[in-house]
C-alpha positions, 0 to 999 in steps of 0.5 A: 194272173198277170205275171207283170202285175204280180211282180209289181204288187210284190215289189210295191209291198216291199216299197222297192223300186225296179232298181232295188228289185233288179239288185236283189234279183241279180238281174240288170235294171234294164232287163227288168224295165224292159219287161214292163216297158215292152209288156213282155213275160219273163222267162222262167229263169228270170222269174226264178231270179226275181222270186229269189230276190223277193225271198219267195218260191215260185209256188208262192209267187203263183199262190192266190192270196194266202193260199198255199199251193199244193203240188201233186207227186209228179209236179214235186218230182219235176221241180226237184229235177229242175232244181238240180239242172244247170243253166244250160240244161234248163234252157235246153229243157225249156226249148224242148217244152216249147216245141212240144 
């Protein structure tokens, strides 16, 4: 799945511009435009913000069609822990995972 294509699809389904999506996601329009212009993948925190702006969960974002995403117990536990972390803790954890 191409993440930027999926963001465009969900944005277009709502008839939104990048400005509207950025406003709803509480991120700068410039940051959102740069993702598309530079063909960069969003960070997890940025993707979380975009999903929140779209009113969907991360699992829904990655679901194909109308399929529900089923997580195993370990994945649910990881997401539960992730949701309790503050911004700095999430950034530190992401850096750790990238180095593994």
